[in-house]
N, C-alpha and C positions, 0 to 999 in steps of 0.2 A: 844882597849881598851879607846880610850878618847871618844867615842860617850857613852860608860857603864859609864865611870865617870859621863857624864852629865846627864844620864838617872839618876842614882843614887841620884845626887844632887836634879834635880827633883822632885824625889822622896819621900825626905827629907823635901818637904814644908808643913808645915801645912793643913789639910783638911777643905776643908768648904763643910757645909749640905742646905745651902740654895738653895730651889729652883728656876728655871726659871720663869721670869713673865708666859709666854705663855704656855699653854700643849697642845702635841699634840691629836689631834681628835681620841678616843678610840671605838672602837667597839667589842662586847662582844656577841659571837657567842656562846649560850646555848647545851647543848651538845643534848637536846631536836631537836635541829633543823639538826644537821647531825645525829642523832640515835646513839652515840656515849657514850664512859662511860665517868665515871668520872676524868679522867685521860689523859693525854697527855703527854709523855715519852721523844717525837722525833719529827723534822721539819726539811723537806728539800724542795726545790723547785727546779724543772727540768727546762730542757734549755726554755721551751714552757712560762717558767712563770704558771706552776700550780704548786700550794701547795699540798705536802704531810704528815699526819702525824702518827704519832705512835701512838695509842691509845687502850683504854681496848678492846676493841671492836674488833680492827684489823684494813686497811688500811683506812685510810679515806681522801679524795680527795675535792681541792675548787680549780675552777676557776674565784672565783670574784663573781659568783652567783648562781651557784648548785653546790651539794656537795653531793658526794658519798663515801659509806662506801662497803670494802672488805674484810669480816672475814676472818682468816686464816682457813684452814679444820679442824682442832681440835677445834674452837671457843676461842682458849686464849688469854691473853694480846698479844699485839703486842710489842714489848721495844724501837726496834731501827730498820732504815731505812737508804736508801742510793741512792743515784741516779748515777748508772754506764755512760760509755759514749755511751754507745747501748741502751740507756732508758732504762733498766732493773731496779726496784726498788726493791734490794735485801732488804729485810726484817730479822730482828731474834725475836724470842718469845721464851714462854715459850716449855720449847723442842721441839722446830722446829725451823729449817733455810730454806730460800728456795728466789724466786724472783718473783715478778708479772709482769708482759710483756704485750702490745697488741697482741689479740689475735683473734679468733671469735667474728665476729658484730663488732670488733673494743672495745671492753672493754677486763678490765685487766683480767688476767688469771692469778694462783699460779700454780706453781712448786716448790714443795718438792724437798730442796738438802738432804735430812737425809739420805736416801739411799748408800747417797755415803760416808758416815760417817764408820770408817772402826768401825765392828760391838758391840767392848768393850765400845766405846766410843757413841752409838748413846742413850743416855739416859743421862738426862742432865736436867738442870734448866733454870734461864732466857738469854738471848742474849741483853747482855746491850749496846754492841756499835757494830755496824756494816758497814766497813768502806772497801772502793775500792782502792787500791794503785797499781798502774801499771797494770800489766794484772791479779792481782789476789783480791782474796775477802776474809776478813778476818773479822770473826767473834769471839765475845766474851762472853766466859762464865766466872764466879768464878773460875773455875778449870781449865778449858783451851781455849785455841784459834785454832778456826777453819781455814782455810787456803786452799781455794777451787783455783786450778790454775791448768788448763786442763782437766777440767770434773774429776779432784782426788781431795781430801782433806786430808790433813797431819794436825797432832794435835800436841800443844806445849801446856805443860806443865810448870805451874811456880814454882818457888819454894816454894811458900806460897799460894799466891793468887794473881791474876790478877784483879787487880782495877782500871783501866784506860786502851782505847785504844783510839787513836784518831790521826787525820791528820793534819799537818801545813804546809803548800805548799805542797814540794814535797818530804816530811819526816812523816815515821809514828813512834809514838810512843807509849810504851805501859807501864804501869805501874806494877811491880811485889815486892806483901806490903811486903815481903821480901828481894829484890834487889835493891826497889828505881826505877827510872825512865831509862826505855831502850829503844833503837830506832835500827830498825828493817834494818838490813845489809848484805850483801849478804846471804841470808837466814838462818841469825840467830838474835836471839836478842843480842845486845851489850848493858852493860852498859852505862851510858854516865859519864862523870866527876862530880863527887859530886853527882850523882846523889842518893844519900842514905841519902843526905839531905830532899829528900820526903817522906823517908822510912814510915814514924809514920802517915801522909796525905796522903789523898785520892783527887787525881787531876782528875779536870773534864773537863778541858780545856787546851790546847797548841795552841797558834797564832801567824803569823808574827807580827809583830810590828818596822817596819823598815826593810833595806836591807838585812841586816844575823843576826836579833835579833829574840827573839821569849819570848813570856809571856806566863809563867804556871801560871793555878789558880787554888785554890783548893775548897777543901768542906766546909772548915770551914774560908773563907776568906783571907785566907795566900796567897801572890803572889811571884813567885820567876823570874827570867831573867835568859834564855837559852843563852848564846853568844858561836854559834858554838857546839862545843861537852862539853861544862861546865854551868853548872845548879849554880846560884848565889842568895844569898838569900839578900832581898830588905829591908834595915836597913830604918827606919826611916819613915813610912807609918805608917795611922793606923791598929790595926791587932782588932780590934776590932770584936768577933767573930758573926759569921752571916751564917745561912744553906745557900749558894750557891752552889745548883744544878748542876748549868747549866750556860754557859758563849758562848755570840757571839762577833764579831767585828764588831764593826762599823767605826772602820780609824785605822789610826797608834798611834794615841792620846785617842780614847777613843772606849770603849766598855762596852755591856750590859751587866746585871747579874741577874736572875731569884734567886730569895731570897722566904725564906719562910713564911713570917713576914711581908714586905716589899714590896711587888711586885717586881717591874722590878727597876731598877737602874742604870742609863745612869752616868757615870763616866768614869773621862779619867785615866793617866795612873797612876798619885799619888792617886788613889783611892778616888781623891776628887768630889762629887756628882756635876753632871750637871742637870741631869734631874731626878728625883723623879715619879714614875708612877704606884701610887699605887688606891687602895679602894678611894681617894678624888682628882685624879686625873682621873677614870674613869673607873677602873680597877673592872673586879665582883669581885673578893677578891685578896689577899693579898699574895697566896701560888701559888708560879710559881715553876713547876718544870722544864719545859724544853725551852729556849730564841732562836729566830732565826734571823737574820737581810736576808730580802731578797734583790736577786738585784738593786730595788729602795730606796736600806737603809731604810726601812718602818721594824718594831719589830713585831714578831709573838711570842707569850706567852702561854704557855701550862697552862692554871690554872684551880682549881679546877670546874669540871663540867662545863667549858668553854674553848674555846681557843676565846684568843682578838689578835686583830689586832689594832697596834698602829702603825697610822700614821706617823711617828717620821721627816721623808722627805718632809714633806707637806709645802708650803709654808704659811699655815693656822693654826695660833694656838688659844686659848682660854686662854681668862682672865680671872680668876674664884676669884673675892677678897674675897668672903668668900664661902671656900671650904666645909665646914661644913654645911651651910643652904645656898644654892646659891640665887642671889638676881638678878636680872631683870638689866640690863643696859642701861641706858637711854641718857645720854654724853660723850663724852669723850675730853679731852682736855691735852696740854702738857705745866704746867706753871714752870716758874721755878724750870727746871731740877728734874721736878715730874710728875707722868700719875696719871689726876683726872680723877677718875669714877665716874657719876651721877647713882645711882643704885632706887631700888622701896624702901631702907633703908638708906637714907642719902648719902654721899660723901667717896669716898676713896682714898686714894693717895698713890703710890709705889713711893721710890725715884729713881732715877735712874740718870749711869753712864756717863752721855753725851749724846746726843741727834744725836749721828749718829749712823748707821746701822740700822738691823732689833732690836729692841726694845725688842719684845719679848723673845729674847735667855737672856737677861740681866737679872743678877739672884738678887730678890729683891722679896719684900713683900709688900701687900697691908695692910695698916689700915685704919681704920674709924676713919675722923674728927668729933672732938668731937662737939655736939651740932646739926650736921647735921644728925642725926637719929630720930627724930621723924616725920618721913615719908617722902613721895618720894624726891628726890632731880631731877628733870625736868631735866634744862637747865645750862653746864657749860658756861662762857664769859668771856673775856678778855677785859677789857676794864680801860682806863687810867691807864694801869699797874695793875690792879687790879683784882682778879678772884672774881667774881659776879657769884652766884647761885639762879635758882628760885626754889622753892621750895612748898610743897605742904600748908606751914603756911607760907609762905610770900617771902620772898627774902634776901639774905646773903650775905657776903662778908666774902673770907675764907682769914685768917693768918696764917699762919705757920699749925698747926694744930689743929686748932679748925676754926666754922665755928660762925661767928657774925649776928644777924637780923639788916635789915636796914629798911624794914617794915613788919608787921603782923599782920592779919587776913583774908585778901582775899587770898588763894592761888595762884600762879604766873604762866605764862609756858612760857613767853617769853620775851628777852629783846630787845630794838630796840632803838639803838642812834639815836639821830636828826640829825647828821651831822657827818661826817668825819673829821671835824677837830679838831684835839689833842689841848687840850685835851676839852674832849665833856663834854658840862654844862648838858644837859639834856637828860634826855633817859628816853622814854617809856616803863613799862611793862605791858604784856598784861596779866590779870587775867581771874579767873576763873567766874567772871563776870562783869567785868570792864576793866578800864585802869586807872594804876599810874602814877604817873610821880617822877623821882625820880633826884635830882638837887647833880650836883659835887661842891664842896667847899671845898677850902682849904687841898684839898687833901684827902678828904672824900665823900662817899655818904651819902645823908640824905634823906627822903621819903617826896618828894611834896604835896602830898594826890591824890588821885583822880579824875580824870577830867570826867564832867559831861557830858553827851549822851547818846548814846543808849547803852542799860545794854546789855551783852552777852557775850560769852566766845572766850577770843580774842586768841589763841592758835598761830596760823598763824599771824603774822604780818611782813609787808614788806615797803619800801618806794621807789618813785617814783625819776626822775631827776624830777620833779614839786614841788617832796614836799609832794606829797599826799600819803595815806598811805593805803595799803590796806589789808584785813584780807577777812580769809575765815572760815568759817563754814561748815565741811564736811556732815551735814546735814538739810542745811540751804539755802547756796549760799554768794553770796560775798558782802564784803563791803568794797566802797570806803569812809575812814574818810577824812577830813579836820581837823586840830586844830586851834584855834582861838591864835591869834596873843601875848595873853595873856596867852596860854597854861594853861587856864585854863578849856577848853569844846574841844568839839569836837562835828562834826556834818558829821551822815552816811546819804551814799546814796545805798540803796541795790540791787543788782543785782540777778539774776534768769535765768530759762532757756530761759525767756521771752529776753533774751537781747542777746542772741545767745552763751548761752553755751548748751552744749546737754543734762544736767540733772541739776536739784535743789541740787542732793547731791552729795558727793565725790567730790568736788572742790579745788582745794588747791594755794597756791602762796610761789613762792619765787621769786630771784633774780638769773639770768643765765645771764652771757655777760651784765653786766650793764643792763639788760631787767629785768622790771616783768613779769616772766610767770606765766601760771595757768595751770597745770596739772590735767587733769579731765577723767573721764571714758571711753574719745575718743579721746587722745592726748592732745597734750601742746595749750592754748590759749593765745593769747594775746588781751589786750583792743584796738581797734580803737577807739581812742579821735574823730576825726571827723564826722564818723558815731556814735559813742556813741553805739555800741555793741563791743561783742567777736568774733574774726574771732581764725579758726586756725591759727597757729605760720607758716611762712615759714620757718625761717631760725633751725627749729626745726619737721622738716619734718618729718623725723628717726622718732619719737613717733607715727605717724600718727594713728589713731585708736587704740590705747592701753593703758590699764588702769592705770594712774600712782598716784603717791601717793607722793613721796617725788625724790626732786634730789637738788644734792649738785656738785657745780663747782670745781677740782682740782687745783691747782697751776697752773700744764700743760695747764688746758683749756678742759680736758675730764670731761664728766657727770658722777656722783656715779648717780644711781636711784633706787627706788623701785617700781615693780608690781604685786600686789599679793604677793605672798609669796615669791617672786621671785628678787635677788637686780641681777642688769646688774652696766655695765659700756658704756658710747658712748664713743670710743675713739677718739680722735680730731687729726684731720691732714690736715694741709694750705696745703700741696700737692694734696689733692682729689679734681681732676675736676670734682665730679659726682652732682649732683642733690645736695647730701647733704656732707657736711666733717665729717660725723661721722661714725662710725660704731660701729655696738651693740655686746660686748660680756657679755655673763651671767655665775652667779657662782652656779649651781647647786648643788653642796655641800654644800650651805648654808640654801639652803628651809629650810630643818627642824627646824632651830634653829633661824630663823626670827620672829622681833617682829610683829604683826598682825597690829598694829594703831602707834605706837612709833616713827615710823623710825629716826636712826640719824646716818652721814657718816660723818667721820673725816678723809679726806686724809689730813692729815700730810705729807707727801713727799710717791713716788712711792714706799719706802720699809716700810713705817710704815702707812696701812689705818685701824683703826678702824671702827667697827659697832656695833651697838646697837645690843643687843642680850637676849634669854632667861635665860645665865645664863653668865649674865657678858656683858662680848663685845669680838668681835672677830676680831682675830689680822690678815692681808694681806698685805705681803711681795709681792707688786704686781709685782715687779722686778724681783724676782724668780720664781714669777707665769708664766710670759709669757713667761721667759727664759727656763722652763720646757723643754726637748725634752722628745717628747710622740710619739714612735714609736707603732700603732696601729698594733696589729693583733688578727685576728678574727679566734673564733677554734669555731667548730660545740661541743654541751655538748652531746646532742641525736636526735638522728631519730628514731622515731618506728611510726610503720605501726598500724594502729587500723583495725578491722574486727570482727570477731564473738570471737577470741581471738588477743588481743596484740602481737605483734611481731616488738621485736627490732631490727632495721635495725643495728644502729653503735651508741657504746657507748661513741664516740667522742674521744678512743684512737688510731689514724692512726698511722701505721708506718711509719720512718724514709724514704721520698724517695729519688733520686740520688742526686738530687738538697738540700737536707738537710732541705726542708718542710715537713710540717704534710696536707695530703691533699688526697684524697681518689684518690683511685688507679683503674686501668680499667678493673680489675679483681674482685673490692669489690661493683660493680654498681648491686645491686638487680635487679631480676626480679618477681615482687609479680602476686598473682594470684590475678584474679577481686574478691576474697573477700575482699582486702585490698585496698579502696577507703578511707580513712579518713589516715591524716598523721599530725603527733604532729615532730613540730623541737624546740629544744630550744639553742642557741648559748651565747658566752661572750666575750667577753674581759678580758683579765685577768690583770686588772689593778686595784690594789689594792686600792691603795692611792686616785684614782680618777673615781671609779664605776659610781658615780651618775652624770659624767660630760660625760658618755656616751651616745648616739643615734643609733640606730639600723636604716637601710631600706632594706625593701627585696624584693623577686620576685621572683614568679615562673613558671619559663618559660616551655610554651608549656600549659598555662594558662590563665598567665597577661603578658600584654603587659607593665603595665608601674611599674614603682618601685611605694614603698609603702611610704609616709609623715616620714618623721622622726620621730623615737617614743623609748623611754625607756625602752619598752617593751623587753626582754628577749625569749621569746618564739612566736610560729607561732605556728596554728591551721588550718588544709584544711579539707572538707570534699566534701564527693561527686563528687568523682573525677572519669571523664570518661577514659578508656585504654589510654594508651600513653608512651609517654617518655619524662619527667619531671626533671629540673635541678631545684633544689631551690640554689638562690643565695641569700648570704645577704651581707651589708657591715656595718661599724661602724664609726662613727666622736666623735670627742669631740667640747668642748665649744668653744675651740680655732682654732680651721677647719682644727685638723689634721683627717687623713683621713687612712683609715687601704685599704690593697683588697680585692678583694670580695673573699668570702666564696661560691665555691660550691658543692653540694652535686647530685648525679644524681641517677634517679632510674626512673621503666619503669614496668607499671600495665600489665598486658596480658592481651588480651581481652576475655571474657566470651565465653563460648565453641561456643556458637552458632555466634560469632566475628570472629573465629579462620578462617587460611587459607581454612582446610579441611571443615571447617563448609561454608567457602564459596564456595569452590569447590561441593559440598554437594549442596548448595542452589543453584549454578549455573543446577546441573547436576538435581535437584528435579523443576530448572524453566525452563529446556529442555524438561524435563518432563510433564511437568505442561503444556507447550506451547503446547508440541506433545498431551496429552491426551485432551489438550483444543481444541487443532486444529481435534482432533479425534471427540472428543463429538460434536464440535462445526459441524464439517462435520456430524455426525450422526443427530444433530437438522435439518441440513441444508436440510439431503437426506431426513430426516422424513416433515422436510416442505415442502421440492421440492414434496417428496409424497402427502401430503396434495394439494400440488400445483396442480399436474398433475393429482390427482384423484380430487380436486376439478375444475380443468381446464376441468377433462373429463366431470367431472358434469355438470360446466358451458357452455361446447363444446355439450355435452348430450342433456340439456337443449337448448342452442343453438342452437343446430341440430332438437330441438324438436319446437322450435320456428320457425327456418328457415324451417321445414318441413310442421309447422302448418300455415306457412305464404306462403312456395311454395305450399300447400296443398291449400291457400287462393286462391293463384295469381294463381294455376292450376284449383283450383274452377273458379276461374274467368275469367282465360285464358279457363278452358274449357268451363265456361260461356257465354264468346268472342267467342268460337269457335260454340259451339251450335249453338249462334246465326249465326255464321257466316257459321254453316250447316245448320241450318233452313234456312237462306238468302240462299245458295246453292241448300238446297233442294230444295225451290222454285225455284231456276233458272231449278235447275235439274227436275222440280213438270213443271218446265214453259215447258223444253226442250224436259221434258217427252208428253208434250199435245202438243207442235210443230209437235212432232212424229209422236203422237195421229192422229195429225192436218195432216200432209205429206199424214199418212193410210187412213185418208178420202178425203185426196186429190185425192190420185191416185185412190184411189175407184170411188170418182168421173169424174177423170180421163180414168178409165173405165168403168166408163158407157157413157162418152162422144162421147170415141171414138166406144164404141158399136152404139151409138146414129148414128153416125157419117157413121157407114155402112150402116145404115137405113135410111139416113134421105138424102131428094133431098137438101137443102142449108147446102150444106158440108164447103164454106169459111167461111161462120160466127162462125161457129161450131170449125173451124181450129183454129180460133182466140183465141176462149175462151180453146182451148187445149192445145194455147201457153202458154196462162196466166196461166193455173194449172201448167204446167211443169216450170215455171219459180217459183212457189210458191212453185213447189217441191225442186228447186233450195236453196231455201230459207232455205226453213228444212234439208236440208243437211248443208247449213252453221249452221243450231243452233245446229246441231251431233256434229261439230266443237267445237263449244262453249259449249256444255254439257260435252265433254270427257276432255277440259280443267278445267272447273271446277270440273269433278269427279276425277280428279288426283288432285288438290288443295287440294280437300277434303279426300282423301281415299290415300295419300301418293303414288301420282304415279302409283296408281296399273295399269293403261292401260298402263303407258309406262315399268313398268316392265317387264309385259306379253308380251309387244311386242320384247321384247329385249330378254326374256330369253325363250318365243315361241314365235319364226317368224313365224310359218308356222297358228297362228290365225287369219282367215278373218276380214273384219271388222264388217259383223253379229257375227264373234264370242265372238269381243270385246264387244258390243252391248249387249250379252246376256249376257257374265260376268259382265258387269257394272249393268247390272239390277237384276242379281243374288246375286252382291254385298251390291244392295240395299234392298234386300229382295224381291223382288218382287215375286209373286208366278208364277206357268206356265199359270194361265188362265190372268193374267195379264199381263206377256210377250208374250201371244198368242195374245193377245188384239192388244198388239203394233205393233205387227209384221203383222197379220192378219193371224197369222195361226190358226192351231189346238192346241189345248194342246200336242195332241200327235205328234203333230211336234216338239211341245217347249222339249218333252223330250227326241224325237229322236236327237234332235240340241246340246241338254246336253251330252248328251251320247258321242257324236263325238268331244266334247268340251275335256272331261276327259279324251278321248283318245288321244288327241293330248297333253293334259297334262302330260299322263303318268300317270295317278293317277291311284291307286290299287283299288279294289275292297273293298267297307262296307267304303271307305272313300270319307267323304264328300265333295263335289265342292265346296260349302257354306263356309265350314269350313277353305279348302286350300286358296281360296281367302282371308278371314279372314285376316289368318297367312300369309300371302303373302306382 
C-alpha cells in the first residue's frame, strides 16, 4: 500500500504540456504502398520481428522492406490479431474467426474456426479483441466471448455487453458494461473489487506498472489503478476528455496513447506530456486508432489512410524550431544555457535546464531572436564571451532575446579571430565579396572597415601557425592571404590544379589537429611550404580518394565529415598501431536530410552532436548510438521462379525448426523443371529503426564463386541459369560492423529432357547404334571402295596384263625376231650342214668313181692316196652331221633327242630323215641328199611311220611338229 500511496501522490502533481526539443523520426506508409484500407485496428509483432496489422482489407505484414496483404476469405474487415506461441496469427474480423499459419510455399494460409462455434452462435458481428491466454484463445464480440480450447469453442455471454478484453502479464481481463471489470479465473469471469467503478466507462487497456500493480486506461482518458484485485480511482491528474482508443506501455513510468485529434501522446504516469507526435512532428494525420510498442521500444500507429512508424528509441532526434514553416538549419551553438540555431530565417533559441545528458530530451520551445529574421543567419560563434552571428545583411551580436547589428551592408559568412589570446582584439569577417575587420574595445565589438585586397567570396577561412590565412573558393581554388601589419589590406596568392590540387573545383579548407588541411574531390591535401605545392595528407590517409567538403574535429579527437550526401565519423584511437589511427563510420539514416552545400556539425559532447539539416537540425546521441545492441537476423521475404508462368517458391514464412530458428528445411527444397531458369529473391532484416544502415552481400552457390559487394538493395535477380543445384546465400551488416549469420535457400533446376539420365542412356544407345551403323556404313563404303578398287585393280591388272602381254608380245616378237635370226642362222648352219651332207654325197660319188677307176687303173697307189683323202673328207662330213643334229635340237626343242628317247629303234638314217621332214624338205630334196630315188625316200618314210606307230591318215610331218 505504501507504493500505492506514493503513486497516488505522484499522480497529484500538475501536468505539463510542453514538448521535448527533439522529436523522433516519423515514417508514414500510405495505404497505397501496402494495398490496404483506410483504417488499421490492431498491431502486433512476432518473435522474428515481423509486424502484423489488422486492417480494413485484411492482415498486412511488414518486415522492414516489403509489405504483404492477406485478405480474409469473406473479404471483410480484420479488427484484431494476436501472435500465439506456436507462431499462429489468430485473427478476428467481421463474422469471422480463425488463424493464419505458414503453409505450402512458406506463405500464410488462413484456417477458419467458425465451424467449431455452436450453430446458434455462428452469426456474429465484429471481433474487437483477440487474446491468447495460457492454452486457450479468446475472441471478443460485443455480445459474446468465444473461447477456443482443444479444438472446441465455448461461448461466454455478458450481463449487458462485452466492451473490453485484454491481457496484462499473466492475467486476463474483460469488461462487462453492466458488471464492470472482470478477471478470468478457473474457467469463470470473476468481478474485481470496486470493478463497478468502470461500469459507465469503456476500458481500452490494462498493462503492468510495477511488480504487482496495473494501470487501467479508458476510452475517454480516465485512468485507474489496479492493485492486486482492487480497482482504485486516481485523483489529482488531468481529466481532460480526449478520445483515446488505444494505449501501449513503453516502461513502468511511460506509455503512449492514440488519440483522435492530437495524434500520439507519450505521457508519464501522471498524464504529463513527454512527447507529442502529431502532424506538426511528421505524422500523416492526427486521428490514430491503434498504437503498439515493438521490441526495440519504437512506436507503431495506425492513422487514417496510413501506418506510421515512430523511431522513438533512436539516438537521433530532429530539432525543428518552426514546426509550421520549416527552416533550414545552418549552425548550432550552446551559450548561456540556451541552444541557439541559425537558420534560413534568422536565429532561434531554446532555454536549457542545464547542459548535461541528452539535451534533445529536455522539454523546451524554440523562439525567434528578435532582429535576426531579415534573411539567412549563417554562423554562430562565441568570441570574448559574447554570441556573434554572420548574416545575410551583415554581422550581429546577440544579447538576450535580441540581435544587434555590428556591421551592415555586405553579407557575411565566417568569423576568424586573428589570435587565441583572450580577449581577442581583432576578428576578420569573411564576406560575400571581401573581408571586414572587427575590433573589440571596452567590451564591445565595432566595425573597423573593409580590408583592401582581392575581392571575392570568403566563406571558408582559417589561419596557420605562421599567421597566414587560407581561404577556399569551391569553384576557383585556394587563396593564401597575408594581412599587412596595420591590418588595412591583404595580399592574395592564388593556387589551383597547377599547384598540386587534384582539381580547381570543390576545394575547401579547415583546421584539424592544429594543421591546415584541404579537403578535395580526391582526399585531404596539405601545403608543402618547401616545395610550394599541395600534397596528399599522410596523417589523414584514411580519406584517400574520397570527395570531402566538410571536416570538424570534436573534443575527443574524432573527425566529423561530410562526403556527398553522407555524414561520417573518423574515430580516433591512439592505440591503433596501423597506418592510420582513424576508422570510418557512416550514418546512412541522415542522407535524406542533409544540406547539399552548407554543412555544419557541432560536436558539443558525445551525447550531443548537432548537424545542420533541411528542417532545422539533427541531434545525435553518439554515446547511445554506438552502445546499441543490434542483433541482425536476415529473413527471406520471397523466392520466385520465373518461366512462362511465375511460380512462388517461398513466401518467407518458414516453420520454426527444432533449434528455434526459421530456415528452409530439407523437404522444402524445390526441384524445378528446366523451363524455370530465372529467379527473383527478396530478403530483409526487420530492423525498423535503422533500416537504412543495413547493407547486404549475396552469392549464388553453384553459379558465383565470390560474394557480391555490399549494397543496400534488398532484392536480386538471376536469369538464364543452367540446370544444376544452387544455394542462394545472403548476409547483412550495419554501419557499426555488426553482422548477421548467412541465410541460405537451396533449389534445383532439372535438366531438360535431352539432358536427363534416360536421355543420356538413349544418347548412349543411339551413339552405339550410330557407331554400329556408321561402322556398317563405313564397311559398306569400304566394301564398295574395295570392290571399286578390285575392279580398278582388275582393270589395271587387265590393262597391265594387256600391257604385259603387249610387252611380252613385243618381247616375244623381239625374241621371235631374235629366234628367227637364230633360226635363220641355224638354218644357215643346217643349210651349210646340209650342203656338207650334199658334199659328202658328192664325195662318196667321187669315191665310188675313184674306186671304180682303181679297179681298172694301172697306177693304183696314187689313186689309193686320193681315196684315203676322200674318206677323210667323208669323216669330216660325219662330224658335220653331229654338229647339224646339235643345232637342229636347239632350234626344234630337242626333237632328235626326244625321238631317240621315245623311239630307240630309230636309226641314224631314220633320224636324219625325220630331221629333213621337220625342215619340210621334199622327197625329191631328201632323195638328192641321200642319193636315192624318190621311191626310196617314200619307202623310208613308210618304215619310219611303222617305227613311230603312226596310224593311217596321221601325217608324219604333223606328228614331228607336235612332238
